[in-house]
Structures are given as C-alpha cells and as structure tokens.
Backbone as XML, in Angstrom:
<?xml version="1.0"?>
<chain id="A" units="angstrom">
  <residue number="1" name="MET">
    <atom name="N" x="4.283" y="5.931" z="1.811"/>
    <atom name="CA" x="3.608" y="4.930" z="2.562"/>
    <atom name="C" x="2.910" y="4.140" z="1.576"/>
  </residue>
  <residue number="2" name="ALA">
    <atom name="N" x="3.140" y="2.861" z="1.852"/>
    <atom name="CA" x="2.530" y="1.759" z="0.968"/>
    <atom name="C" x="1.368" y="1.141" z="1.761"/>
  </residue>
  <residue number="3" name="LEU">
    <atom name="N" x="0.471" y="0.856" z="0.681"/>
    <atom name="CA" x="-0.686" y="0.080" z="1.368"/>
    <atom name="C" x="-0.716" y="-1.512" z="0.914"/>
  </residue>
  <residue number="4" name="PHE">
    <atom name="N" x="-0.585" y="-2.392" z="2.158"/>
    <atom name="CA" x="-0.413" y="-4.065" z="2.017"/>
    <atom name="C" x="-1.934" y="-4.653" z="2.234"/>
  </residue>
  <residue number="5" name="LYS">
    <atom name="N" x="-2.056" y="-5.766" z="1.482"/>
    <atom name="CA" x="-3.327" y="-6.424" z="1.507"/>
    <atom name="C" x="-2.911" y="-7.890" z="1.695"/>
  </residue>
  <residue number="6" name="CYS">
    <atom name="N" x="-3.736" y="-8.650" z="2.827"/>
    <atom name="CA" x="-3.453" y="-9.960" z="2.853"/>
    <atom name="C" x="-4.322" y="-10.788" z="1.793"/>
  </residue>
  <residue number="7" name="GLU">
    <atom name="N" x="-3.517" y="-11.687" z="1.265"/>
    <atom name="CA" x="-4.267" y="-12.452" z="0.275"/>
    <atom name="C" x="-5.070" y="-13.729" z="0.767"/>
  </residue>
  <residue number="8" name="LYS">
    <atom name="N" x="-5.177" y="-14.000" z="2.108"/>
    <atom name="CA" x="-6.001" y="-14.805" z="2.715"/>
    <atom name="C" x="-7.314" y="-14.235" z="3.202"/>
  </residue>
  <residue number="9" name="CYS">
    <atom name="N" x="-7.484" y="-13.055" z="3.831"/>
    <atom name="CA" x="-8.556" y="-12.389" z="4.382"/>
    <atom name="C" x="-9.038" y="-11.107" z="3.779"/>
  </residue>
  <residue number="10" name="GLY">
    <atom name="N" x="-7.947" y="-10.514" z="3.159"/>
    <atom name="CA" x="-8.259" y="-9.161" z="2.324"/>
    <atom name="C" x="-8.123" y="-8.088" z="3.282"/>
  </residue>
  <residue number="11" name="ALA">
    <atom name="N" x="-7.577" y="-8.278" z="4.489"/>
    <atom name="CA" x="-7.343" y="-6.919" z="5.374"/>
    <atom name="C" x="-6.157" y="-6.314" z="4.913"/>
  </residue>
  <residue number="12" name="THR">
    <atom name="N" x="-6.165" y="-4.922" z="5.336"/>
    <atom name="CA" x="-5.114" y="-3.968" z="4.693"/>
    <atom name="C" x="-4.290" y="-3.216" z="5.684"/>
  </residue>
  <residue number="13" name="LYS">
    <atom name="N" x="-3.199" y="-2.858" z="5.513"/>
    <atom name="CA" x="-2.549" y="-2.425" z="6.476"/>
    <atom name="C" x="-1.456" y="-1.336" z="5.757"/>
  </residue>
  <residue number="14" name="GLU">
    <atom name="N" x="-1.637" y="0.121" z="6.122"/>
    <atom name="CA" x="-0.669" y="0.914" z="5.451"/>
    <atom name="C" x="0.838" y="0.991" z="6.597"/>
  </residue>
  <residue number="15" name="GLY">
    <atom name="N" x="1.929" y="1.139" z="5.716"/>
    <atom name="CA" x="3.042" y="1.264" z="6.414"/>
    <atom name="C" x="4.220" y="1.443" z="5.356"/>
  </residue>
  <residue number="16" name="ARG">
    <atom name="N" x="5.390" y="1.455" z="5.775"/>
    <atom name="CA" x="6.525" y="1.744" z="4.984"/>
    <atom name="C" x="7.134" y="0.314" z="4.604"/>
  </residue>
  <residue number="17" name="CYS">
    <atom name="N" x="7.073" y="-0.622" z="5.696"/>
    <atom name="CA" x="7.578" y="-1.973" z="5.514"/>
    <atom name="C" x="6.443" y="-3.092" z="5.329"/>
  </residue>
  <residue number="18" name="LYS">
    <atom name="N" x="6.952" y="-3.984" z="4.747"/>
    <atom name="CA" x="5.866" y="-5.192" z="4.688"/>
    <atom name="C" x="5.691" y="-5.736" z="5.993"/>
  </residue>
  <residue number="19" name="PRO">
    <atom name="N" x="4.601" y="-5.938" z="6.441"/>
    <atom name="CA" x="4.074" y="-6.607" z="7.884"/>
    <atom name="C" x="4.655" y="-8.197" z="7.720"/>
  </residue>
  <residue number="20" name="GLN">
    <atom name="N" x="4.949" y="-8.475" z="8.848"/>
    <atom name="CA" x="5.474" y="-9.867" z="8.908"/>
    <atom name="C" x="4.168" y="-10.900" z="8.739"/>
  </residue>
  <residue number="21" name="LYS">
    <atom name="N" x="3.234" y="-10.469" z="9.422"/>
    <atom name="CA" x="2.049" y="-11.296" z="9.555"/>
    <atom name="C" x="0.758" y="-10.370" z="9.565"/>
  </residue>
  <residue number="22" name="CYS">
    <atom name="N" x="-0.235" y="-10.936" z="9.303"/>
    <atom name="CA" x="-1.550" y="-10.090" z="8.931"/>
    <atom name="C" x="-2.229" y="-9.717" z="10.315"/>
  </residue>
  <residue number="23" name="PRO">
    <atom name="N" x="-2.290" y="-8.251" z="10.291"/>
    <atom name="CA" x="-3.068" y="-7.811" z="11.730"/>
    <atom name="C" x="-4.377" y="-8.409" z="12.035"/>
  </residue>
  <residue number="24" name="GLN">
    <atom name="N" x="-5.204" y="-8.756" z="10.856"/>
    <atom name="CA" x="-6.709" y="-9.385" z="11.211"/>
    <atom name="C" x="-6.417" y="-10.840" z="11.457"/>
  </residue>
  <residue number="25" name="CYS">
    <atom name="N" x="-6.073" y="-11.326" z="10.493"/>
    <atom name="CA" x="-5.933" y="-13.224" z="10.740"/>
    <atom name="C" x="-4.690" y="-13.701" z="11.501"/>
  </residue>
  <residue number="26" name="GLY">
    <atom name="N" x="-3.469" y="-12.926" z="11.388"/>
    <atom name="CA" x="-2.389" y="-13.371" z="11.943"/>
    <atom name="C" x="-1.640" y="-14.458" z="10.940"/>
  </residue>
  <residue number="27" name="GLU">
    <atom name="N" x="-2.132" y="-14.674" z="9.986"/>
    <atom name="CA" x="-1.448" y="-15.573" z="9.051"/>
    <atom name="C" x="-0.088" y="-14.896" z="8.572"/>
  </residue>
  <residue number="28" name="SER">
    <atom name="N" x="1.020" y="-15.778" z="8.430"/>
    <atom name="CA" x="2.468" y="-15.294" z="8.311"/>
    <atom name="C" x="2.803" y="-15.276" z="6.871"/>
  </residue>
  <residue number="29" name="GLY">
    <atom name="N" x="3.516" y="-14.414" z="6.257"/>
    <atom name="CA" x="3.659" y="-14.136" z="4.728"/>
    <atom name="C" x="2.704" y="-14.211" z="3.562"/>
  </residue>
  <residue number="30" name="CYS">
    <atom name="N" x="1.817" y="-13.406" z="4.188"/>
    <atom name="CA" x="0.732" y="-13.361" z="3.107"/>
    <atom name="C" x="0.027" y="-11.843" z="2.890"/>
  </residue>
  <residue number="31" name="MET">
    <atom name="N" x="1.095" y="-10.981" z="3.417"/>
    <atom name="CA" x="0.526" y="-9.694" z="3.114"/>
    <atom name="C" x="1.445" y="-9.117" z="1.840"/>
  </residue>
  <residue number="32" name="LEU">
    <atom name="N" x="0.637" y="-8.635" z="0.841"/>
    <atom name="CA" x="1.237" y="-8.158" z="-0.593"/>
    <atom name="C" x="1.031" y="-6.713" z="-0.758"/>
  </residue>
  <residue number="33" name="LYS">
    <atom name="N" x="2.154" y="-6.175" z="-1.559"/>
    <atom name="CA" x="1.805" y="-4.612" z="-1.919"/>
    <atom name="C" x="0.636" y="-4.552" z="-2.692"/>
  </residue>
  <residue number="34" name="ASP">
    <atom name="N" x="-0.149" y="-3.415" z="-2.491"/>
    <atom name="CA" x="-1.427" y="-3.643" z="-3.126"/>
    <atom name="C" x="-1.090" y="-2.458" z="-4.116"/>
  </residue>
  <residue number="35" name="GLU">
    <atom name="N" x="-0.892" y="-2.903" z="-5.423"/>
    <atom name="CA" x="-0.456" y="-1.849" z="-6.585"/>
    <atom name="C" x="-1.698" y="-1.119" z="-7.018"/>
  </residue>
  <residue number="36" name="SER">
    <atom name="N" x="-2.755" y="-1.549" z="-6.694"/>
    <atom name="CA" x="-4.046" y="-0.618" z="-7.244"/>
    <atom name="C" x="-4.059" y="0.664" z="-6.593"/>
  </residue>
  <residue number="37" name="ALA">
    <atom name="N" x="-3.600" y="0.733" z="-5.170"/>
    <atom name="CA" x="-3.555" y="2.051" z="-4.334"/>
    <atom name="C" x="-2.240" y="2.751" z="-4.580"/>
  </residue>
  <residue number="38" name="ALA">
    <atom name="N" x="-1.335" y="2.398" z="-5.723"/>
    <atom name="CA" x="-0.215" y="3.316" z="-5.966"/>
    <atom name="C" x="-0.669" y="4.779" z="-6.246"/>
  </residue>
  <residue number="39" name="PRO">
    <atom name="N" x="0.378" y="5.671" z="-5.842"/>
    <atom name="CA" x="0.229" y="7.235" z="-6.045"/>
    <atom name="C" x="0.439" y="7.336" z="-7.516"/>
  </residue>
  <residue number="40" name="ALA">
    <atom name="N" x="-0.222" y="8.376" z="-8.079"/>
    <atom name="CA" x="0.089" y="8.921" z="-9.350"/>
    <atom name="C" x="1.385" y="9.377" z="-9.727"/>
  </residue>
  <residue number="41" name="PRO">
    <atom name="N" x="1.899" y="9.002" z="-10.797"/>
    <atom name="CA" x="3.109" y="9.324" z="-11.170"/>
    <atom name="C" x="3.503" y="11.059" z="-11.209"/>
  </residue>
  <residue number="42" name="ALA">
    <atom name="N" x="4.551" y="11.278" z="-10.946"/>
    <atom name="CA" x="4.739" y="12.666" z="-10.752"/>
    <atom name="C" x="4.735" y="13.326" z="-11.921"/>
  </residue>
  <residue number="43" name="GLY">
    <atom name="N" x="4.063" y="14.766" z="-11.418"/>
    <atom name="CA" x="3.523" y="15.643" z="-12.673"/>
    <atom name="C" x="2.236" y="15.139" z="-13.151"/>
  </residue>
  <residue number="44" name="LYS">
    <atom name="N" x="1.681" y="14.342" z="-12.695"/>
    <atom name="CA" x="0.214" y="13.602" z="-13.074"/>
    <atom name="C" x="-0.808" y="13.933" z="-11.657"/>
  </residue>
  <residue number="45" name="CYS">
    <atom name="N" x="-0.310" y="14.535" z="-10.531"/>
    <atom name="CA" x="-1.202" y="14.326" z="-9.375"/>
    <atom name="C" x="-2.163" y="15.533" z="-9.348"/>
  </residue>
  <residue number="46" name="GLY">
    <atom name="N" x="-1.644" y="16.616" z="-9.948"/>
    <atom name="CA" x="-2.662" y="17.739" z="-10.290"/>
    <atom name="C" x="-3.032" y="18.306" z="-8.674"/>
  </residue>
  <residue number="47" name="GLY">
    <atom name="N" x="-2.185" y="18.044" z="-7.647"/>
    <atom name="CA" x="-2.451" y="18.560" z="-6.240"/>
    <atom name="C" x="-1.358" y="19.594" z="-6.161"/>
  </residue>
  <residue number="48" name="GLY">
    <atom name="N" x="-0.590" y="20.270" z="-6.770"/>
    <atom name="CA" x="0.219" y="21.440" z="-6.523"/>
    <atom name="C" x="1.343" y="21.210" z="-5.944"/>
  </residue>
  <residue number="49" name="CYS">
    <atom name="N" x="2.009" y="19.958" z="-6.395"/>
    <atom name="CA" x="3.353" y="19.337" z="-5.960"/>
    <atom name="C" x="4.215" y="20.013" z="-6.854"/>
  </residue>
  <residue number="50" name="LYS">
    <atom name="N" x="5.586" y="19.941" z="-6.450"/>
    <atom name="CA" x="6.740" y="20.576" z="-7.193"/>
    <atom name="C" x="6.950" y="20.290" z="-8.862"/>
  </residue>
  <residue number="51" name="ALA">
    <atom name="N" x="6.104" y="19.045" z="-9.159"/>
    <atom name="CA" x="6.491" y="18.602" z="-10.401"/>
    <atom name="C" x="5.626" y="19.210" z="-11.379"/>
  </residue>
  <residue number="52" name="ARG">
    <atom name="N" x="4.670" y="19.602" z="-10.845"/>
    <atom name="CA" x="3.583" y="20.662" z="-11.588"/>
    <atom name="C" x="4.113" y="22.140" z="-11.738"/>
  </residue>
  <residue number="53" name="LYS">
    <atom name="N" x="4.101" y="22.233" z="-12.930"/>
    <atom name="CA" x="4.284" y="23.630" z="-13.377"/>
    <atom name="C" x="3.277" y="24.446" z="-14.312"/>
  </residue>
</chain>
C-alpha cells in the first residue's frame, strides 16, 4: 500500500492506486505519492521478514 498526499490541502489517503480526487477538498489530479512514507528497503526493516538472516 502507498500513501498519497494532496498538494492543495495536505490530506492523505492510503491505497494501492492513486486517487482521482482528494477525499478532503475534492480537487482532481492533486494527489501525489508521499515518498517520505516509503517502506524500508528489503533486508533493512529489522522486523523479522524473510530478507533478514
């Protein structure tokens, strides 16, 4: 899942696909993927995933 952020009002929405409009202000085409919320690279999560040995 990715986090998308409205560049107009700052509202966020989590989902697999980019929303067509902002759920808060209703503006179309303003939702951008929030790269600051990206998951850690494989092997660096420290959460016991298969990449960790």
